[in-house]
C-alpha positions as CSV (number, residue, x, y, z in Angstrom):
1,X,0.0,0.0,0.0
2,X,1.5,3.4,-1.0
3,X,2.3,5.8,1.8
4,X,-0.5,8.2,0.7
5,X,-3.1,5.4,0.8
6,X,-1.8,4.3,4.3
7,X,-2.2,7.9,5.4
8,X,-5.8,7.9,4.1
9,X,-6.6,4.7,5.9
10,X,-5.2,6.2,9.1
11,X,-7.2,9.4,8.6
12,X,-10.4,7.2,8.4
13,X,-9.7,5.2,11.5
14,X,-8.7,8.5,13.3
15,X,-12.1,10.0,12.4
16,X,-14.0,6.9,13.4
17,X,-12.1,6.6,16.7
18,X,-12.2,10.2,17.8
19,X,-15.9,10.2,16.8
20,X,-16.8,8.8,20.2
21,X,-15.4,12.0,21.9
22,X,-17.3,14.1,19.4
23,X,-20.5,12.2,20.3
24,X,-20.0,13.1,23.9
25,X,-19.5,16.8,23.1
26,X,-22.6,16.8,20.9
27,X,-24.7,15.2,23.7
28,X,-23.9,18.3,25.9
29,X,-26.3,20.3,23.6
30,X,-28.6,17.7,22.0
31,X,-30.6,14.8,23.5
32,X,-29.4,11.5,22.0
33,X,-32.3,10.6,19.6
34,X,-32.6,14.1,18.3
35,X,-28.8,14.1,17.8
36,X,-29.0,10.8,15.8
37,X,-32.0,12.2,13.8
38,X,-30.0,15.3,12.7
39,X,-26.9,13.2,11.9
40,X,-28.8,10.9,9.5
41,X,-30.8,13.7,8.0
42,X,-27.6,15.4,7.0
43,X,-26.1,12.1,5.8
44,X,-29.0,11.8,3.4
45,X,-29.7,15.3,2.2
46,X,-28.7,17.0,0.0
47,X,-26.5,14.2,-1.1
48,X,-29.4,12.0,-2.4
49,X,-29.9,14.7,-5.1
50,X,-26.5,14.1,-6.5
51,X,-25.9,10.4,-6.0
52,X,-27.9,7.8,-7.9
53,X,-29.8,5.2,-5.9
54,X,-27.8,2.0,-5.7
55,X,-29.1,-1.0,-7.6
56,X,-30.5,-2.7,-4.5
57,X,-34.1,-3.4,-3.2
58,X,-35.8,-0.7,-1.3
59,X,-36.3,-3.1,1.6
60,X,-32.6,-3.5,2.0
61,X,-32.0,0.2,2.0
62,X,-34.7,0.6,4.7
63,X,-33.4,-2.3,6.8
64,X,-29.9,-1.0,6.8
65,X,-30.9,2.5,7.6
66,X,-33.1,1.5,10.5
67,X,-30.6,-1.1,11.9
68,X,-27.7,1.4,11.7
69,X,-29.6,4.5,12.6
70,X,-31.9,3.4,15.4
71,X,-30.3,0.1,16.4
72,X,-26.6,1.1,16.4
73,X,-26.3,4.8,16.8
74,X,-29.5,5.6,18.6
75,X,-28.6,3.1,21.4
76,X,-24.9,4.2,21.3
77,X,-25.8,7.8,21.8
78,X,-28.1,6.9,24.6
79,X,-25.4,4.9,26.3
80,X,-22.7,7.6,26.0
81,X,-25.1,10.0,27.7
82,X,-23.9,9.2,31.1
83,X,-23.9,5.4,31.0
84,X,-20.5,4.5,29.6
85,X,-17.3,6.4,29.0
86,X,-16.7,7.2,25.3
87,X,-13.4,5.4,25.1
88,X,-14.8,2.3,26.6
89,X,-17.7,2.4,24.2
90,X,-15.3,2.5,21.3
91,X,-13.9,-0.8,22.5
92,X,-17.1,-2.6,23.4
93,X,-18.8,-1.7,20.1
94,X,-16.1,-3.7,18.3
95,X,-17.8,-6.9,19.5
96,X,-20.0,-6.4,16.5
97,X,-17.3,-8.6,14.7
98,X,-18.3,-11.6,16.9
99,X,-22.0,-10.9,16.5
100,X,-21.5,-10.8,12.7
101,X,-19.7,-14.1,12.8
102,X,-22.4,-15.7,15.0
103,X,-25.2,-14.4,12.8
104,X,-23.4,-15.7,9.7
105,X,-23.1,-19.1,11.3
106,X,-26.7,-19.2,12.3
107,X,-28.3,-17.6,9.2
108,X,-25.9,-18.3,6.4
109,X,-24.8,-21.8,7.7
110,X,-21.1,-20.8,7.7
111,X,-18.8,-23.2,9.5
112,X,-17.3,-22.2,12.8
113,X,-13.5,-22.4,12.9
114,X,-11.2,-23.0,15.8
115,X,-9.4,-19.7,15.5
116,X,-12.8,-17.9,15.7
117,X,-13.6,-19.7,18.9
118,X,-10.3,-18.7,20.3
119,X,-10.8,-15.1,19.4
120,X,-14.3,-15.1,20.8
121,X,-13.0,-16.5,24.2
122,X,-10.4,-13.8,24.4
123,X,-12.9,-11.0,23.7
124,X,-15.4,-12.4,26.2
125,X,-12.6,-12.4,28.7
126,X,-12.3,-8.6,28.1
127,X,-16.0,-8.1,28.3
128,X,-16.0,-10.0,31.7
129,X,-13.3,-7.8,32.9
130,X,-15.4,-4.7,32.1
131,X,-18.5,-6.2,33.7
132,X,-16.5,-6.8,36.9
133,X,-15.6,-3.1,37.1
134,X,-19.0,-1.5,36.8
135,X,-19.0,2.0,38.3
136,X,-18.6,5.6,37.3
137,X,-17.1,4.7,33.9
138,X,-19.7,2.1,32.9
139,X,-23.0,1.0,34.2
140,X,-24.7,-2.3,33.5
141,X,-27.4,-0.4,31.5
142,X,-24.7,1.3,29.5
143,X,-22.8,-1.9,28.8
144,X,-26.1,-3.6,27.7
145,X,-26.9,-0.7,25.4
146,X,-23.5,-0.8,23.6
147,X,-23.7,-4.6,23.3
148,X,-27.2,-4.2,21.8
149,X,-25.8,-1.5,19.4
150,X,-23.0,-3.9,18.4
151,X,-25.6,-6.6,17.7
152,X,-27.7,-4.3,15.5
153,X,-24.5,-3.2,13.7
154,X,-23.8,-6.8,13.0
155,X,-27.3,-7.2,11.6
156,X,-26.7,-4.2,9.4
157,X,-23.5,-5.8,8.2
158,X,-25.4,-8.9,7.0
159,X,-27.9,-6.6,5.1
160,X,-25.0,-4.8,3.4
161,X,-23.3,-8.1,2.6
162,X,-26.6,-9.4,1.0
163,X,-26.6,-6.2,-1.2
164,X,-23.7,-7.5,-3.2
165,X,-21.0,-5.4,-5.0
166,X,-22.5,-1.9,-4.9
167,X,-21.3,1.6,-4.2
168,X,-21.4,1.6,-0.4
169,X,-21.2,5.4,-0.1
170,X,-24.4,5.7,-2.2
171,X,-25.9,2.9,-0.2
172,X,-25.1,4.7,3.1
173,X,-26.5,8.0,1.8
174,X,-29.8,6.6,0.5
175,X,-30.3,4.2,3.5
176,X,-29.8,7.1,5.9
177,X,-33.1,8.6,4.8
178,X,-34.9,5.6,6.3
179,X,-33.3,6.1,9.7
180,X,-34.8,9.6,10.1
181,X,-38.5,8.9,10.6
182,X,-38.2,6.3,13.3
183,X,-35.4,8.3,15.1
184,X,-37.6,11.5,15.0
185,X,-40.6,9.5,16.3
186,X,-38.6,8.1,19.2
187,X,-37.2,11.6,19.9
188,X,-40.7,13.0,20.0
189,X,-41.9,10.2,22.2
190,X,-39.0,10.0,24.6
191,X,-37.5,13.5,24.6
192,X,-40.6,15.5,23.8
193,X,-41.4,18.4,21.5
194,X,-40.4,21.0,24.1
195,X,-37.0,19.5,24.7
196,X,-36.4,19.2,20.9
197,X,-37.4,22.9,20.4
198,X,-35.2,24.1,23.2
199,X,-32.2,22.1,22.0
200,X,-32.6,23.4,18.5
201,X,-32.9,27.0,19.6
202,X,-30.0,26.9,22.0
203,X,-27.6,24.7,19.9
204,X,-24.3,26.4,19.5
205,X,-22.0,26.5,16.5
206,X,-19.9,23.8,18.3
207,X,-22.9,21.6,18.7
208,X,-23.8,21.9,15.0
209,X,-20.2,21.1,14.3
210,X,-20.5,17.8,16.1
211,X,-23.5,17.0,13.9
212,X,-21.6,17.8,10.7
213,X,-18.7,15.8,11.9
214,X,-21.0,12.8,12.3
215,X,-22.6,13.2,8.9
216,X,-19.8,14.4,6.7
217,X,-16.7,13.0,8.5
218,X,-17.9,9.8,10.0
219,X,-20.4,8.7,7.3
220,X,-19.5,10.3,4.0
221,X,-15.7,10.7,4.2
222,X,-15.3,7.5,6.3
223,X,-17.3,5.1,4.2
224,X,-16.3,6.8,0.9
225,X,-12.5,6.7,1.6
226,X,-12.7,3.2,3.2
227,X,-14.5,1.7,0.2
228,X,-12.2,3.5,-2.2
229,X,-9.3,1.8,-0.4
230,X,-11.0,-1.6,-0.5
231,X,-11.5,-1.2,-4.2
232,X,-7.8,-0.8,-4.8
233,X,-6.2,-3.2,-2.2
234,X,-7.0,-6.6,-0.8
235,X,-9.5,-6.6,2.1
236,X,-6.8,-8.4,4.2
237,X,-4.6,-5.3,3.8
238,X,-7.2,-2.7,4.6
239,X,-9.5,-4.2,7.2
240,X,-6.8,-4.8,10.0
241,X,-6.5,-1.0,10.2
242,X,-9.9,-0.9,11.9
243,X,-8.2,-2.4,15.0
244,X,-6.9,1.1,15.6
245,X,-10.4,2.6,16.0
246,X,-10.6,1.8,19.8
247,X,-7.0,2.8,20.2
248,X,-7.8,6.3,18.8
249,X,-11.1,6.3,20.7
250,X,-9.6,5.5,24.1
251,X,-6.6,7.8,23.5
252,X,-8.8,10.7,22.4
253,X,-11.2,10.2,25.3
254,X,-8.3,10.2,27.8
255,X,-6.8,13.4,26.3
256,X,-9.9,15.4,25.6
257,X,-12.2,14.2,28.4
258,X,-9.8,13.1,31.0
259,X,-11.1,9.5,30.9
260,X,-9.1,7.4,33.3
261,X,-7.1,4.4,32.0
262,X,-6.8,2.0,35.0
263,X,-5.2,-1.4,34.6
264,X,-8.4,-3.3,34.2
265,X,-9.4,-1.2,31.2
266,X,-6.1,-1.7,29.5
267,X,-6.4,-5.4,30.1
268,X,-9.9,-5.5,28.7
269,X,-8.6,-3.6,25.6
270,X,-5.7,-6.1,25.2
271,X,-8.1,-9.0,25.4
272,X,-10.8,-7.6,23.0
273,X,-8.3,-6.3,20.5
274,X,-6.3,-9.6,20.8
275,X,-9.4,-11.6,20.0
276,X,-10.1,-9.4,17.0
277,X,-6.5,-9.7,15.8
278,X,-6.8,-13.5,16.0
279,X,-9.9,-13.4,13.8
280,X,-8.3,-11.1,11.2
281,X,-4.7,-12.4,11.1
282,X,-5.0,-16.2,11.7
283,X,-6.2,-17.1,8.2
284,X,-3.4,-15.0,6.6
285,X,-0.9,-16.8,8.9
286,X,-2.2,-20.2,7.9
287,X,-2.1,-19.3,4.2
288,X,1.5,-18.2,4.5
289,X,2.5,-21.3,6.4
290,X,0.8,-23.5,3.8
291,X,2.8,-21.8,1.0
292,X,6.1,-22.5,2.9
């Protein structure tokens, strides 16, 4: 991979990682479901006017939008609003990899492999370590919300996989429109019209900046650049870079928000990332050994 492409990949994972701090800042001015509504509205419009609809069924666009918008980000925003530290959330959400594997085994009848079990056991050890340290940085409710968000992200992954070889940036833009109505309905029901009106009237430039960072940086730039890299390099070269997302997330949270990094959290990070690394790198190692 050329140095310029490596720098682009690092820029994407930097945006995705630091995004958890940006979410925390945005929640200072916006309630979680309104925040998610605005993020997906600006991910869809005006971009739908310039990007053709991907050649995929409407039901898949709707399913992906609702699963990602309501299931993943709606719950994630709710969790980060006082129920889990942003850096820790950036780590726990990575368990979507294991949910994706589990759903593939169940629904697509894919065969479980030994290295996947080993990676899962390591990640579950990290999750157990987090569960044993519930307190100011994470509540049981917050941990459950992020795990649910990871599960819905995994469901969205399977929908995207079933869509075939399409322009994923266009897919994300068009599917985002389907996230807006249910998110707005939940916001009206849970947060209320008065709170929504007050938040919109008092939102600062910095607050709107966090919304734009979510829509333009995290969604459009992130997915656009990532899929551009995947179209030019083997997936095995690009995807391991995603392991840096929680590294950037936890580092940014420590620097920008003063999130503590006790030993148990670093241990949980090592176990979860170690499990993910086993899942990603073991097949490549086996292939290299077979060639030798």
